[in-house]
C-alpha positions in Angstrom: -2.0 -32.7 38.0 0.1 -35.0 40.0 3.6 -36.2 39.2 2.3 -39.7 38.6 -0.3 -38.6 36.1 2.3 -36.5 34.2 4.6 -39.5 34.2 1.9 -41.8 32.7 1.1 -39.2 30.0 4.8 -38.9 29.2 5.0 -42.7 29.0 2.0 -42.9 26.7 3.3 -40.2 24.4 6.7 -41.9 24.2 5.1 -45.3 23.5 3.0 -43.8 20.7 6.1 -42.1 19.2 8.0 -45.3 19.4 5.2 -47.2 17.6 5.2 -44.6 14.8 8.9 -44.9 14.4 8.9 -48.7 14.3 6.1 -48.6 11.7 8.1 -46.2 9.6 11.2 -48.4 9.8 9.3 -51.5 8.9 7.6 -49.8 5.9 10.9 -48.4 4.7 12.7 -51.7 5.1 9.9 -53.6 3.2 10.2 -51.1 0.3 14.0 -51.5 0.2 13.8 -55.3 0.3 11.2 -55.4 -2.5 13.6 -53.5 -4.8 16.4 -56.0 -4.5 17.3 -58.2 -7.5 17.9 -62.0 -7.3 21.7 -61.7 -6.9 21.3 -59.3 -4.0 18.7 -61.5 -2.3 21.0 -64.5 -2.7 23.9 -62.7 -1.1 21.6 -61.6 1.7 20.4 -65.2 2.3 24.0 -66.4 2.3 24.9 -63.8 4.9 22.0 -64.8 7.0 23.0 -68.5 6.8 26.6 -67.7 7.8 25.2 -65.7 10.7 23.1 -68.7 11.8 26.1 -71.0 11.5 28.2 -68.7 13.7 25.5 -68.6 16.3 25.2 -72.4 16.3 29.0 -73.0 16.6 29.2 -70.4 19.3 26.4 -72.1 21.3 28.0 -75.5 20.8 31.4 -74.3 22.1 29.9 -72.8 25.3 27.5 -75.6 26.2 29.2 -78.5 27.8 26.0 -80.5 28.2 23.9 -79.9 25.0 20.9 -81.8 26.2 19.0 -84.6 24.5 19.5 -85.6 20.9 15.7 -85.2 20.2 15.8 -81.5 21.3 18.8 -80.9 19.0 17.1 -82.6 16.1 13.9 -80.7 16.6 15.8 -77.4 16.8 17.7 -78.2 13.6 14.5 -79.2 11.8 12.7 -76.0 12.8 15.7 -74.0 11.7 15.9 -75.7 8.3 12.1 -75.3 7.7 12.2 -71.6 8.7 15.1 -70.9 6.4 13.5 -72.8 3.5 10.2 -70.9 4.0 12.1 -67.6 4.1 14.0 -68.5 0.9 10.8 -69.3 -0.9 9.1 -66.1 0.3 12.2 -64.0 -0.5 12.5 -65.3 -4.1 8.8 -65.0 -4.8 8.4 -63.1 -8.0 5.4 -60.7 -7.9 2.0 -60.7 -6.3 0.5 -63.3 -8.8 2.6 -66.2 -7.7 -0.1 -67.6 -5.4 -3.0 -66.6 -7.7 -3.8 -70.3 -8.3 -4.8 -70.7 -4.7 -7.6 -68.2 -5.1 -9.0 -69.4 -8.4 -7.8 -66.5 -10.6 
């Protein structure tokens, strides 16, 4: 077996191991987040919003020519809609919340 073939096999093995680890972390995180109560979710959302504000202020301080107003408005609108969707999804109480969509 050549050195290149062994390198590809090692790379494939490493990629498969990485995918298994990522899947494990995602499942563990989903289980942990599902066990949070409303107060903990609210604190998490507040922390996330503070993080977004810090990012926006930092970008505004660095950028001398921020670009067009339309681009800024579009970015702000997408950010607000994304946070609102995440809040609604985060505070969804149980699997039956959307049962009216499926006629049950």
